[in-house]
C-alpha positions as CSV (number, residue, x, y, z in Angstrom):
1,M,0.0,0.0,0.0
2,P,1.3,3.6,-0.7
3,N,2.9,5.2,2.3
4,I,2.0,8.8,3.1
5,F,4.3,11.1,5.1
6,L,2.2,13.5,7.1
7,V,3.9,16.6,8.6
8,E,1.2,18.3,10.8
9,D,1.6,19.8,14.3
10,D,-2.1,19.8,15.1
11,R,-2.6,16.5,16.9
12,A,-6.4,16.4,16.3
13,I,-6.0,17.0,12.6
14,A,-3.2,14.5,12.3
15,K,-5.2,11.8,14.1
16,N,-8.3,12.3,11.9
17,L,-6.2,12.5,8.7
18,T,-4.4,9.3,9.7
19,L,-7.7,7.4,10.3
20,L,-9.1,8.7,7.0
21,L,-6.0,7.8,5.0
22,R,-5.8,4.3,6.5
23,S,-9.4,3.7,5.7
24,E,-8.7,4.6,2.1
25,G,-5.9,2.1,1.8
26,F,-2.8,4.1,2.7
27,S,-0.2,3.7,5.5
28,V,0.8,6.8,7.3
29,I,4.0,8.1,8.9
30,H,3.4,11.2,11.1
31,A,5.8,13.9,12.2
32,P,4.5,16.9,14.2
33,T,7.5,19.2,13.9
34,R,10.1,20.2,11.4
35,E,12.9,18.5,13.4
36,E,11.0,15.2,13.6
37,A,10.2,15.4,10.0
38,L,13.8,15.8,9.0
39,T,14.7,12.9,11.2
40,A,12.0,10.7,9.7
41,L,13.5,11.2,6.2
42,A,16.2,8.7,7.1
43,G,13.6,6.0,7.9
44,D,11.2,4.1,5.8
45,P,10.5,5.3,2.3
46,F,7.2,6.9,1.5
47,D,5.2,7.7,-1.7
48,L,3.7,11.1,-1.1
49,A,4.2,13.9,1.5
50,L,1.4,16.1,3.0
51,I,3.2,19.1,4.6
52,D,1.7,21.8,6.8
53,I,3.4,25.0,5.9
54,S,3.2,26.4,9.5
55,L,5.1,24.3,12.0
56,P,6.0,25.1,15.6
57,D,9.8,25.0,15.0
58,G,10.0,26.4,11.4
59,N,8.0,26.0,8.2
60,G,7.2,23.3,5.8
61,F,9.2,24.7,3.0
62,T,12.5,23.5,4.5
63,V,11.0,20.0,4.9
64,Y,9.9,20.2,1.3
65,T,13.5,21.1,0.2
66,E,15.0,18.2,2.2
67,I,12.4,15.7,0.8
68,K,13.0,16.7,-2.8
69,A,16.8,16.4,-2.2
70,A,16.4,12.9,-1.0
71,R,13.7,11.4,-3.2
72,E,11.4,12.4,-6.1
73,I,7.8,12.0,-4.7
74,P,4.7,14.2,-4.9
75,V,4.2,16.8,-2.2
76,I,0.9,18.5,-1.3
77,F,1.0,21.5,1.0
78,L,-1.6,22.1,3.7
79,T,-2.1,25.8,4.2
80,A,-4.3,28.1,6.3
81,S,-7.2,29.8,4.7
82,G,-6.3,33.0,2.9
83,D,-2.6,32.5,3.0
84,E,-2.1,33.2,-0.7
85,A,1.6,34.1,-0.4
86,S,2.4,30.7,1.1
87,V,0.5,29.0,-1.7
88,V,2.4,30.9,-4.4
89,T,5.7,30.2,-2.7
90,G,5.0,26.5,-2.5
91,L,3.9,26.2,-6.1
92,N,6.9,28.2,-7.3
93,M,9.1,25.7,-5.4
94,G,7.6,22.9,-7.4
95,A,4.9,21.4,-5.1
96,D,2.4,19.2,-6.9
97,D,-0.6,20.7,-5.2
98,Y,-2.0,22.5,-2.1
99,I,-5.2,22.3,-0.1
100,T,-6.6,25.0,2.2
101,K,-7.7,24.3,5.7
102,P,-10.4,23.5,6.6
103,F,-10.7,21.0,3.8
104,R,-13.2,18.4,2.7
105,P,-11.7,14.9,3.4
106,R,-13.0,13.5,0.1
107,E,-11.3,16.3,-1.8
108,L,-8.0,15.7,-0.1
109,V,-8.2,11.9,-0.8
110,A,-9.0,12.6,-4.5
111,R,-6.0,15.0,-4.8
112,I,-3.7,12.5,-3.2
113,K,-4.9,9.7,-5.6
114,T,-4.5,12.0,-8.6
115,A,-0.9,12.9,-7.6
116,L,0.0,9.2,-7.0
117,R,-1.5,8.2,-10.4
118,K,0.8,10.7,-12.1
119,T,3.8,9.0,-10.6
120,G,2.6,5.4,-10.9
121,R,2.4,5.0,-7.2
122,S,-1.4,4.5,-6.9
123,P,-2.7,1.8,-4.5
124,A,-2.7,-1.7,-6.0
125,A,-5.9,-3.5,-6.9
126,F,-6.9,-6.4,-4.6
127,N,-8.7,-9.5,-5.7
128,V,-10.5,-12.0,-3.4
129,C,-13.2,-14.6,-4.2
130,G,-14.1,-12.9,-7.5
131,L,-14.2,-9.5,-5.9
132,R,-11.9,-6.8,-7.2
133,V,-11.2,-3.7,-5.1
134,D,-9.3,-0.8,-6.9
135,P,-8.4,1.9,-4.3
136,S,-6.9,4.2,-6.9
137,S,-10.3,4.6,-8.6
138,G,-12.6,3.6,-5.7
139,V,-14.3,1.0,-7.9
140,V,-15.4,-2.4,-6.6
141,K,-16.4,-5.1,-9.0
142,K,-17.8,-8.6,-8.5
143,E,-17.1,-11.0,-11.4
144,G,-16.6,-7.9,-13.6
145,R,-19.8,-6.2,-12.6
146,E,-19.5,-2.9,-10.7
147,I,-20.9,-2.9,-7.2
148,F,-22.0,0.4,-5.6
149,L,-21.2,0.8,-2.0
150,S,-21.9,3.6,0.4
151,A,-18.9,5.6,1.7
152,L,-18.9,3.7,5.0
153,E,-19.4,0.3,3.4
154,Y,-16.5,1.0,1.1
155,R,-14.3,2.1,4.0
156,L,-15.2,-0.9,6.0
157,L,-14.3,-3.2,3.0
158,L,-10.9,-1.4,2.7
159,V,-10.1,-2.1,6.4
160,F,-10.4,-5.8,5.6
161,V,-8.4,-5.5,2.3
162,N,-5.7,-3.6,4.1
163,N,-5.4,-6.2,6.8
164,P,-5.8,-9.5,4.9
165,Q,-3.9,-11.6,7.5
166,S,-5.5,-10.2,10.6
167,I,-8.5,-11.0,12.8
168,L,-10.2,-7.7,13.3
169,T,-12.0,-7.2,16.5
170,R,-15.2,-5.2,16.6
171,D,-13.4,-2.5,18.7
172,R,-10.7,-2.3,16.1
173,L,-13.3,-1.8,13.3
174,L,-15.1,0.8,15.3
175,D,-11.8,2.7,15.9
176,E,-11.0,2.5,12.2
177,L,-14.4,3.8,11.1
178,W,-15.3,6.3,13.8
179,D,-13.5,9.5,12.7
180,A,-13.1,8.6,9.1
181,A,-16.8,8.0,8.6
182,G,-17.8,11.5,9.9
183,E,-20.8,10.0,11.6
184,F,-21.7,8.2,14.7
185,V,-20.8,4.5,14.6
186,N,-21.6,2.2,17.4
187,D,-21.6,-1.6,17.9
188,N,-25.1,-2.0,16.5
189,T,-24.4,0.2,13.5
190,L,-21.3,-1.9,12.8
191,T,-23.4,-5.1,12.7
192,V,-25.8,-3.5,10.3
193,Y,-23.0,-2.4,7.9
194,I,-21.3,-5.8,8.0
195,K,-24.7,-7.3,7.0
196,R,-25.2,-4.8,4.2
197,L,-21.7,-5.2,2.9
198,R,-22.1,-9.0,2.8
199,E,-25.4,-8.7,1.0
200,K,-23.6,-6.7,-1.8
201,I,-20.3,-8.6,-2.1
202,E,-21.0,-12.2,-1.2
203,D,-22.5,-14.9,-3.5
204,D,-24.4,-16.2,-0.4
205,P,-24.6,-13.7,2.4
206,A,-25.8,-16.3,4.8
207,N,-22.6,-18.4,4.2
208,P,-20.0,-15.7,3.6
209,R,-16.6,-16.4,2.0
210,I,-15.1,-12.9,1.9
211,I,-15.9,-11.5,5.3
212,L,-15.8,-14.3,7.9
213,T,-17.0,-14.2,11.5
214,V,-14.5,-15.3,14.1
215,R,-16.8,-16.2,17.0
216,G,-16.1,-14.4,20.2
217,T,-13.4,-12.3,18.5
218,G,-14.5,-10.4,15.4
219,Y,-14.0,-10.9,11.7
220,R,-11.4,-11.7,9.1
221,L,-10.9,-11.7,5.4
222,G,-11.5,-15.1,3.9
223,G,-10.5,-16.8,0.6
224,S,-7.2,-16.5,-1.2
225,H,-6.3,-12.9,-2.1
226,V,-4.0,-11.4,-4.7
227,S,-2.7,-7.9,-5.1
228,E,-2.1,-6.7,-8.7
């Protein structure tokens, strides 16, 4: 899965963004300061950077410069509303895009996917039991026929796709969906969405092969799965 480098000092924004991006099929490395961001550059590689221009110990432009010196990846700046000068500076430096706070989560995800597609780093499609999930386009197909899922159903499916070897507890699923969904999700709601999702993706929802129940624990992805 593509790895996103998030440089953002606001902990609440960083937490919500991390949950959102993970629900969309990305892994996330977070650094809250310029110093920590520069240190993280020596660690695991990543495919795209989201950089807040205003940081408590400097600005995002220096982080951008260090990133571009180390690797050629897309960079999207996060900027405060009305800060036109910073936007112009970032674009003149060669940034791929910018988005103004407060932003719409779906718009940010769309811009990230667009930037990744341009560099060939978009998330890989995933196949299991005749179901094909393509995170780069958001399209889900069953035996070649497109299936239309609600936003929360799609995010729920991506949690399983992104954790194919794991047993996912109900608490884990609720944690993954809570902030990313932008709506109230409780245990009863989760049960309803698991049922609805199975009705759309399973050949026989009463005897599921894709989303399996692990009694007393939670759920796991079934069948043999292949990433393209």
